C-alpha positions in Angstrom: 31.7 -2.7 -31.2 29.1 -5.2 -30.2 26.5 -4.0 -28.2 24.7 -5.6 -25.4 22.9 -9.0 -26.9 19.2 -8.9 -27.2 16.9 -10.1 -24.7 14.0 -10.7 -27.4 14.2 -11.5 -31.1 11.2 -9.5 -32.2 9.6 -6.3 -31.2 6.6 -8.5 -30.7 8.2 -10.8 -28.1 9.4 -7.9 -26.2 6.1 -6.7 -26.0 4.4 -9.9 -24.9 6.9 -10.5 -22.3 6.0 -5.8 -21.0 2.3 -7.5 -21.3 3.2 -10.3 -19.1 5.3 -8.5 -16.7 1.9 -6.0 -16.5 -0.4 -7.9 -15.8 1.9 -10.0 -13.3 1.6 -6.4 -11.4 -2.0 -5.0 -12.1 -4.5 -5.8 -9.5 -8.1 -5.7 -11.3 -10.8 -4.1 -8.7 -14.6 -3.7 -8.6 -14.3 0.2 -7.8 -18.1 0.1 -6.7 -17.1 -2.2 -3.7 -13.7 -0.4 -3.7 -15.5 2.8 -3.1 -17.8 1.4 -0.3 -15.1 -0.4 1.6 -13.5 3.1 1.7 -16.6 4.6 2.6 -17.3 2.2 5.5 -13.6 2.8 6.9 -14.2 6.4 6.9 -17.3 5.9 8.7 -15.5 3.8 11.4 -12.7 6.3 11.6 -15.4 9.0 12.1 -16.8 6.7 14.8 -13.6 6.3 16.7 -13.0 10.0 16.6 -15.8 10.6 18.4 -15.6 7.8 21.0 -12.1 9.4 21.5 -13.8 12.5 22.5 -16.4 10.6 24.7 -12.3 9.1 26.2 -13.9 5.6 25.4 -10.5 3.5 26.3 -10.3 1.4 23.0 -10.8 4.2 21.2 -8.1 6.0 22.7 -5.5 3.1 22.2 -6.3 3.0 18.5 -4.2 5.0 16.0 -6.5 6.8 13.4 -4.3 8.7 11.5 -5.2 6.9 8.4 -7.1 4.0 7.3 -4.4 1.6 7.2 -3.3 2.8 10.7 -7.0 2.5 12.4 -7.3 -1.3 11.0 -4.0 -2.1 12.3 -4.6 -1.1 15.7 -7.9 -2.9 15.6 -6.4 -6.1 14.1 -3.5 -5.7 17.4 -5.9 -4.8 19.7 -8.3 -8.7 19.1 -5.3 -10.6 18.5 -3.9 -9.5 21.8 -6.7 -10.6 23.5 
């Protein structure tokens, strides 16, 4: 019985293909910069929540369920102007 045809001629070739796929799917990030951005977005979210308590019209129009939602709402607001 014949099995399915081999995709790679050797284990080394197979590993090279795996590493190539892995490298193409991976994103290298500066951890310090990432953590600073996350902290800044959290400060923004807190400021918007405080502004909502003061009934600020812009703040009330923003979605603050998640960081992504807040950024998306801000982007939409300024694109619409």
